[in-house]
C-alpha positions as CSV (number, residue, x, y, z in Angstrom):
1,X,44.3,-16.9,-41.6
2,X,47.7,-18.3,-40.7
3,X,46.6,-19.3,-37.2
4,X,43.6,-21.0,-38.7
5,X,45.8,-23.1,-41.0
6,X,48.0,-24.1,-38.1
7,X,45.0,-25.1,-36.1
8,X,43.6,-27.2,-39.0
9,X,47.0,-28.9,-39.3
10,X,47.1,-29.7,-35.6
11,X,43.5,-31.2,-35.8
12,X,44.5,-33.5,-38.7
13,X,47.6,-34.6,-36.8
14,X,45.6,-35.4,-33.7
15,X,43.0,-37.5,-35.6
16,X,45.8,-39.4,-37.3
17,X,47.5,-40.2,-34.0
18,X,44.1,-41.4,-32.5
19,X,43.5,-43.7,-35.6
20,X,47.0,-45.2,-35.4
21,X,46.6,-45.7,-31.7
22,X,43.3,-47.5,-32.2
23,X,44.8,-49.9,-34.8
24,X,47.8,-50.6,-32.5
25,X,45.4,-51.3,-29.6
26,X,43.4,-53.9,-31.6
27,X,46.6,-55.6,-32.8
28,X,47.8,-55.7,-29.2
29,X,44.5,-57.2,-28.0
30,X,44.5,-59.9,-30.7
31,X,48.1,-60.8,-30.0
32,X,50.7,-62.2,-32.4
33,X,49.8,-64.5,-35.2
34,X,51.8,-67.4,-36.5
35,X,54.1,-66.1,-39.3
36,X,52.6,-66.4,-42.8
37,X,54.5,-68.4,-45.5
38,X,56.2,-66.4,-48.2
39,X,55.3,-69.0,-50.8
40,X,53.3,-72.2,-51.2
41,X,56.3,-74.4,-50.3
42,X,56.4,-73.2,-46.7
43,X,54.6,-75.7,-44.5
44,X,52.6,-75.0,-41.3
45,X,55.4,-76.7,-39.3
46,X,57.9,-74.2,-40.8
47,X,55.6,-71.4,-39.9
48,X,55.5,-72.5,-36.3
49,X,59.3,-72.9,-36.2
50,X,59.6,-69.3,-37.6
51,X,57.3,-68.1,-34.9
52,X,59.1,-69.7,-31.9
53,X,60.8,-66.4,-31.3
54,X,57.4,-64.9,-30.5
55,X,56.8,-67.7,-27.8
56,X,53.4,-68.8,-29.3
57,X,52.8,-72.3,-27.8
58,X,49.2,-72.8,-29.1
59,X,47.5,-71.3,-32.1
60,X,44.4,-71.7,-34.2
61,X,45.3,-74.2,-36.9
62,X,41.9,-74.4,-38.6
63,X,38.3,-73.5,-38.2
64,X,34.9,-73.8,-40.0
65,X,31.8,-71.7,-39.4
66,X,31.7,-68.9,-36.9
67,X,34.0,-69.1,-33.9
68,X,34.6,-66.2,-31.5
69,X,37.1,-65.5,-28.8
70,X,36.5,-63.2,-25.8
71,X,39.7,-61.6,-24.7
72,X,40.0,-58.8,-22.1
73,X,36.2,-58.4,-22.1
74,X,36.0,-57.9,-25.9
75,X,34.6,-60.6,-28.2
76,X,35.5,-60.9,-31.9
77,X,35.6,-63.6,-34.6
78,X,38.9,-65.5,-34.4
79,X,41.1,-66.0,-37.4
80,X,43.3,-68.9,-38.4
81,X,47.0,-68.7,-37.1
82,X,45.9,-66.6,-34.2
83,X,47.9,-67.2,-31.0
84,X,45.9,-68.4,-27.9
85,X,46.4,-66.5,-24.7
86,X,45.6,-67.1,-21.0
87,X,42.0,-66.2,-20.2
88,X,40.7,-66.6,-23.7
89,X,37.1,-67.8,-23.9
90,X,36.5,-69.6,-27.2
91,X,33.0,-70.2,-28.4
92,X,32.0,-72.2,-31.5
93,X,28.5,-71.6,-33.0
94,X,26.1,-74.0,-34.6
95,X,27.7,-76.2,-37.3
96,X,31.1,-74.7,-36.4
97,X,34.4,-76.3,-35.4
98,X,37.9,-75.1,-34.4
99,X,41.2,-76.8,-33.9
100,X,44.0,-75.6,-31.6
101,X,47.5,-76.8,-32.5
102,X,51.0,-76.9,-30.9
103,X,54.1,-77.1,-33.1
104,X,51.9,-78.0,-36.1
105,X,50.1,-80.9,-34.3
106,X,46.5,-80.8,-33.3
107,X,45.9,-80.5,-29.6
108,X,42.2,-79.8,-29.0
109,X,39.3,-79.7,-31.5
110,X,36.1,-78.0,-30.3
111,X,32.8,-79.2,-31.8
112,X,29.7,-77.1,-32.5
113,X,28.0,-75.2,-29.6
114,X,31.1,-75.4,-27.4
115,X,32.5,-73.0,-24.9
116,X,36.1,-73.4,-23.7
117,X,38.3,-71.2,-21.5
118,X,42.1,-71.3,-21.7
119,X,43.3,-71.0,-18.1
120,X,46.9,-71.6,-18.9
121,X,48.2,-71.6,-22.5
122,X,51.7,-72.7,-21.4
123,X,50.7,-75.8,-19.4
124,X,47.7,-76.5,-21.6
125,X,45.0,-76.1,-18.9
126,X,41.5,-75.5,-20.2
127,X,38.0,-75.3,-18.7
128,X,35.1,-76.8,-20.6
129,X,31.7,-75.1,-19.8
130,X,29.5,-76.7,-22.4
131,X,29.8,-78.8,-25.6
132,X,32.3,-81.3,-26.7
133,X,36.1,-81.4,-27.3
134,X,38.4,-84.0,-28.9
135,X,41.9,-84.3,-27.6
136,X,44.9,-86.2,-29.0
137,X,48.0,-86.3,-26.7
138,X,49.7,-89.5,-28.0
139,X,52.8,-87.9,-29.4
140,X,53.8,-85.5,-26.5
141,X,54.8,-85.6,-22.9
142,X,53.5,-82.2,-22.2
143,X,50.7,-82.3,-19.6
144,X,47.1,-81.3,-20.3
145,X,44.3,-80.6,-17.8
146,X,40.6,-80.3,-18.7
147,X,38.5,-78.8,-15.9
148,X,34.7,-79.0,-15.8
149,X,32.2,-78.2,-13.1
150,X,33.7,-79.8,-10.0
151,X,35.8,-82.5,-12.0
152,X,39.3,-82.3,-13.4
153,X,40.3,-84.7,-16.2
154,X,44.0,-85.5,-16.5
155,X,45.0,-87.5,-19.5
156,X,48.1,-89.6,-20.0
157,X,49.3,-90.2,-23.6
158,X,45.6,-90.2,-24.4
159,X,43.2,-89.7,-27.2
160,X,39.8,-88.9,-25.7
161,X,36.7,-86.7,-25.8
162,X,34.9,-84.8,-23.1
163,X,31.3,-83.9,-23.4
164,X,29.5,-81.4,-21.1
165,X,25.8,-81.2,-21.0
166,X,23.8,-79.6,-18.2
167,X,26.1,-80.4,-15.2
168,X,26.8,-83.9,-16.6
169,X,30.3,-84.7,-18.0
170,X,31.5,-87.8,-19.8
171,X,35.1,-88.6,-20.9
172,X,35.4,-91.3,-23.6
173,X,38.9,-92.8,-23.5
174,X,40.1,-94.2,-26.9
175,X,43.8,-94.8,-26.1
176,X,45.9,-94.3,-23.0
177,X,44.2,-93.4,-19.8
178,X,42.3,-90.5,-18.1
179,X,42.0,-89.7,-14.4
180,X,39.1,-87.6,-12.9
181,X,39.6,-85.9,-9.6
182,X,38.8,-82.7,-7.8
183,X,37.9,-81.2,-4.5
184,X,34.2,-81.9,-4.8
185,X,34.4,-85.3,-6.5
186,X,33.4,-88.3,-4.5
187,X,36.6,-90.2,-5.3
188,X,39.4,-90.2,-7.9
189,X,38.5,-92.4,-10.9
190,X,40.8,-93.7,-13.7
191,X,39.6,-95.1,-17.0
192,X,41.7,-97.0,-19.5
193,X,41.1,-97.2,-23.3
194,X,37.6,-98.5,-24.0
195,X,36.0,-97.0,-20.9
196,X,34.2,-93.8,-19.9
197,X,34.2,-91.6,-16.9
198,X,30.8,-90.1,-16.1
199,X,30.7,-87.2,-13.7
200,X,27.4,-85.6,-12.5
201,X,27.3,-82.5,-10.4
202,X,24.4,-82.0,-7.9
203,X,22.9,-78.6,-6.9
204,X,25.7,-78.1,-4.4
205,X,28.4,-78.7,-6.9
206,X,29.4,-82.1,-5.4
207,X,30.3,-84.6,-8.2
208,X,29.7,-88.3,-8.4
209,X,32.0,-90.0,-10.9
210,X,32.2,-93.6,-12.1
211,X,34.0,-95.6,-14.8
212,X,32.1,-97.8,-17.3
213,X,32.7,-99.6,-20.5
214,X,31.3,-98.5,-23.9
215,X,31.1,-99.8,-27.4
216,X,31.8,-98.1,-30.7
217,X,28.1,-97.8,-31.3
218,X,27.8,-95.5,-28.3
219,X,29.9,-92.8,-30.1
220,X,28.3,-89.8,-31.9
221,X,28.9,-89.2,-35.6
222,X,31.2,-86.2,-34.7
223,X,33.4,-88.4,-32.4
224,X,33.7,-91.1,-35.1
225,X,34.6,-88.5,-37.7
226,X,37.4,-87.1,-35.4
227,X,38.7,-90.6,-34.8
228,X,38.8,-91.5,-38.5
229,X,40.9,-88.4,-39.2
230,X,43.4,-88.7,-36.3
231,X,45.1,-91.9,-37.4
232,X,43.9,-94.9,-35.3
233,X,46.9,-97.1,-34.2
234,X,47.5,-100.2,-32.1
235,X,47.0,-98.2,-28.9
236,X,43.3,-97.8,-29.5
237,X,40.8,-100.3,-28.2
238,X,39.1,-100.5,-31.6
239,X,40.2,-100.4,-35.3
240,X,39.4,-98.2,-38.2
241,X,37.3,-101.1,-39.6
242,X,35.2,-101.0,-36.5
243,X,34.5,-97.3,-37.0
244,X,33.7,-97.7,-40.7
245,X,31.3,-100.5,-39.9
246,X,29.3,-98.3,-37.5
247,X,29.1,-95.6,-40.1
248,X,27.9,-98.0,-42.8
249,X,25.3,-99.5,-40.4
250,X,23.9,-96.0,-39.5
251,X,23.7,-95.0,-43.2
252,X,21.9,-98.2,-44.0
253,X,19.5,-97.7,-41.0
254,X,18.7,-94.2,-42.1
255,X,18.1,-95.4,-45.7
256,X,15.8,-98.1,-44.4
257,X,13.8,-95.6,-42.4
258,X,13.5,-93.4,-45.5
259,X,12.2,-96.4,-47.5
260,X,9.7,-97.2,-44.7
261,X,8.6,-93.6,-44.8
262,X,8.2,-93.7,-48.6
263,X,6.1,-96.9,-48.3
264,X,3.9,-95.2,-45.7
265,X,3.5,-92.2,-48.0
266,X,2.6,-94.4,-50.9
267,X,0.0,-96.2,-48.8
268,X,-1.5,-92.8,-47.8
269,X,-1.6,-91.8,-51.4
270,X,-3.6,-95.0,-52.2
271,X,-6.1,-94.2,-49.4
272,X,-6.5,-90.7,-50.8
273,X,-7.2,-92.0,-54.3
274,X,-10.0,-94.2,-52.9
275,X,-11.6,-91.1,-51.5
276,X,-11.2,-89.1,-54.7
277,X,-14.9,-88.6,-55.4
278,X,-15.4,-87.1,-51.9
279,X,-12.4,-84.9,-52.0
280,X,-12.1,-84.4,-55.8
281,X,-11.7,-80.6,-55.5
282,X,-8.8,-80.9,-53.0
283,X,-7.2,-84.2,-54.2
284,X,-4.1,-82.5,-55.5
285,X,-3.6,-80.6,-52.2
286,X,-3.6,-84.0,-50.4
287,X,-0.8,-85.4,-52.7
288,X,1.4,-82.3,-52.5
289,X,0.9,-82.1,-48.7
290,X,1.9,-85.7,-48.2
291,X,5.0,-85.4,-50.4
292,X,6.1,-82.3,-48.5
293,X,5.5,-83.9,-45.1
294,X,2.7,-81.6,-44.3
295,X,-0.3,-82.3,-42.0
296,X,-3.7,-82.5,-43.6
297,X,-6.8,-81.8,-41.5
298,X,-10.4,-80.7,-42.0
299,X,-12.2,-77.9,-40.2
300,X,-15.8,-77.9,-38.8
301,X,-17.2,-77.2,-42.2
302,X,-15.4,-80.0,-43.9
303,X,-12.9,-77.8,-45.7
304,X,-9.4,-79.2,-46.1
305,X,-6.7,-77.4,-44.1
306,X,-3.1,-77.9,-45.1
307,X,-0.3,-76.9,-42.7
308,X,3.3,-77.4,-43.5
309,X,5.5,-77.9,-40.4
310,X,8.8,-76.1,-40.1
311,X,10.6,-79.3,-39.0
312,X,9.8,-83.0,-39.2
313,X,11.3,-86.3,-38.1
314,X,10.4,-90.0,-38.1
315,X,9.6,-92.2,-35.1
316,X,9.2,-95.9,-34.6
317,X,8.4,-98.0,-31.4
318,X,9.4,-101.6,-31.4
319,X,9.7,-104.5,-28.9
320,X,10.8,-107.3,-31.2
321,X,13.5,-108.4,-28.7
322,X,10.7,-109.7,-26.5
323,X,9.7,-112.2,-29.2
324,X,13.0,-114.0,-28.6
325,X,12.6,-113.9,-24.8
326,X,9.0,-114.8,-24.2
327,X,10.0,-117.3,-21.5
328,X,11.2,-114.3,-19.4
329,X,8.1,-112.1,-20.0
330,X,5.9,-111.5,-17.0
331,X,2.7,-113.4,-16.9
332,X,-0.2,-111.5,-18.4
333,X,2.0,-109.2,-20.6
334,X,1.8,-111.4,-23.7
335,X,-1.2,-109.5,-25.1
336,X,0.8,-106.2,-25.2
337,X,3.5,-107.7,-27.6
338,X,2.5,-107.4,-31.3
339,X,3.2,-110.4,-33.4
340,X,5.7,-108.5,-35.6
341,X,7.2,-106.7,-32.6
342,X,6.2,-103.2,-33.8
343,X,4.1,-101.1,-31.4
344,X,4.3,-98.2,-33.9
345,X,5.5,-98.5,-37.4
346,X,7.7,-95.7,-38.8
347,X,5.6,-92.5,-39.0
348,X,6.5,-88.9,-39.7
349,X,6.0,-86.3,-37.0
350,X,6.3,-82.6,-37.0
351,X,7.9,-80.5,-34.2
352,X,8.6,-77.0,-33.3
353,X,12.0,-75.5,-32.9
354,X,13.5,-76.5,-29.5
355,X,11.3,-79.6,-28.9
356,X,12.8,-82.8,-27.7
357,X,12.6,-86.6,-28.4
358,X,10.3,-86.8,-25.3
359,X,7.9,-84.1,-26.7
360,X,7.5,-86.1,-30.0
361,X,7.1,-89.4,-28.2
362,X,4.4,-88.1,-25.9
363,X,2.5,-86.4,-28.8
364,X,2.7,-89.5,-31.1
365,X,1.6,-91.9,-28.3
366,X,-1.4,-89.7,-27.5
367,X,-2.5,-89.4,-31.1
368,X,-2.1,-93.2,-31.7
369,X,-3.7,-94.2,-28.4
370,X,-0.6,-95.9,-27.1
371,X,-0.2,-96.1,-23.3
372,X,2.8,-94.1,-22.0
373,X,4.1,-93.7,-18.5
374,X,7.1,-91.6,-17.4
375,X,8.6,-89.8,-14.4
376,X,10.9,-86.9,-13.8
377,X,14.5,-87.6,-12.7
378,X,16.0,-84.5,-10.9
379,X,19.5,-85.9,-10.9
380,X,19.7,-86.0,-14.7
381,X,17.2,-83.1,-15.2
382,X,15.2,-85.2,-17.6
383,X,12.2,-87.5,-18.0
384,X,12.6,-91.2,-17.7
385,X,10.3,-93.5,-19.8
386,X,9.0,-96.2,-17.5
387,X,6.5,-98.0,-19.8
388,X,5.1,-97.9,-23.3
389,X,2.1,-100.0,-24.4
390,X,2.0,-101.4,-20.8
391,X,5.5,-102.9,-21.2
392,X,7.7,-101.7,-18.3
393,X,11.2,-101.9,-17.1
394,X,12.1,-105.4,-15.8
395,X,9.0,-107.0,-17.4
396,X,11.2,-109.3,-19.5
397,X,14.3,-109.8,-17.2
398,X,16.4,-107.9,-14.8
399,X,18.2,-106.0,-17.6
400,X,15.1,-105.1,-19.6
401,X,13.7,-101.6,-20.3
402,X,13.2,-98.9,-22.9
403,X,16.0,-97.1,-24.8
404,X,16.0,-94.6,-27.6
405,X,18.4,-93.8,-30.5
406,X,18.5,-90.9,-32.9
407,X,20.1,-91.4,-36.3
408,X,21.5,-94.8,-35.1
409,X,23.1,-93.3,-32.0
410,X,22.1,-94.0,-28.4
411,X,22.6,-90.7,-26.6
412,X,24.0,-90.9,-23.1
413,X,21.4,-88.5,-21.6
414,X,17.6,-88.4,-21.1
415,X,15.1,-88.1,-24.0
416,X,13.8,-84.7,-22.8
417,X,17.4,-83.3,-23.0
418,X,17.8,-84.3,-26.7
419,X,16.8,-81.3,-28.9
420,X,15.6,-82.5,-32.3
421,X,16.9,-81.4,-35.7
422,X,15.0,-81.5,-39.0
423,X,15.2,-85.0,-40.6
424,X,16.1,-86.9,-37.4
425,X,15.3,-90.6,-37.2
426,X,14.0,-91.7,-33.8
427,X,13.7,-95.4,-32.8
428,X,12.4,-96.5,-29.3
429,X,13.4,-100.1,-28.7
430,X,12.9,-102.5,-25.8
431,X,16.1,-104.2,-24.5
432,X,15.9,-107.6,-22.8
433,X,19.6,-108.6,-22.4
434,X,22.9,-106.8,-21.8
435,X,21.4,-103.5,-20.8
436,X,21.1,-102.6,-24.5
437,X,23.5,-105.1,-26.0
438,X,20.7,-106.8,-27.9
439,X,19.6,-103.6,-29.6
440,X,23.1,-102.2,-30.4
441,X,23.3,-99.8,-27.5
442,X,25.8,-99.3,-24.7
443,X,27.2,-102.3,-22.8
444,X,27.8,-102.0,-19.0
445,X,30.2,-104.2,-17.0
């Protein structure tokens, strides 16, 4: 009996030792955290100063949504105030964001659906695999290197973003300058404030890079939001007022699209009311379906079939810029330009999860009987729209052609690479001058 009690005591002791070892192992894996304040009067800056003895150069200053870190082969959700280590792979999920700070100052902010590897936490060297990061290095002399597939971006006292999308990388420089180089890059390129560096990798990993100008209208809503919060100063090539104006214009354009959609819905309701006698039994179904954005069809027996799409967007096709440039229009093309400049007024279109702007354009043109011609561009891994309604590139000048925007923003990649979200507002517009300047898009110099 005495031996049995001793054996039980030894087993309890062994289990306790294993449990304590497991806890210590997890704490060792996650690394030190920035010291927590003892009361509300202790600032984040003081926390960092208190943690200097732990040699924590970079830590998680804030996050929203789900963000994970993979460390030593193990992935777990990251907490605020966690120190960043060499080799960490940080991944932000949909509608998530995370900010890494150094001495209480924001260093890098990761947008949604972004993967970033910390290759050297001491010298601030990171590798961007996919997504978008915002970097503000105005108030420090410490170097920072952002590596992508075949291209290395080295900023100098800079505020900039880098986007990575299917072997295409773009750095937007807002202040200071950024240099792109690397072993497989065609040549070193430097961009000052107000310019971009676009880098595209081919199948062999060789990178073609070039610098170009951009306007505030070319920035995404996420980029503008980061810029509004970072404190725009005289080193930027634009002002806070410029940013606020773009935001206001986009909100107004989206409101106008909603009004146009409401007008179209009201017109459809009026048409249904005219057919009330024929469809009296299913009249209410028509009204409810239209209000909810559903598609209403009839089967072979004349029965009404109501299908509610999981996602919907609006789309419009316009060429009103040609009306101001008729002297430059190719002979014989006049008949393809509507008097009001609208090839397709704003309509609602449904789409499945994962479909793109190109998928909706092709489906809507087919349904409306609008001519559409396109070709595949392997370099950009996307379809290129050559002509709509028999109006093609260069039909109205050497800088003319088709462009698209979503929610007021002109994306910097092909329409078959833009994955739609519910409620998106799509506008296809024909540019005649300035390679998009006359429709509010990107300007090239």
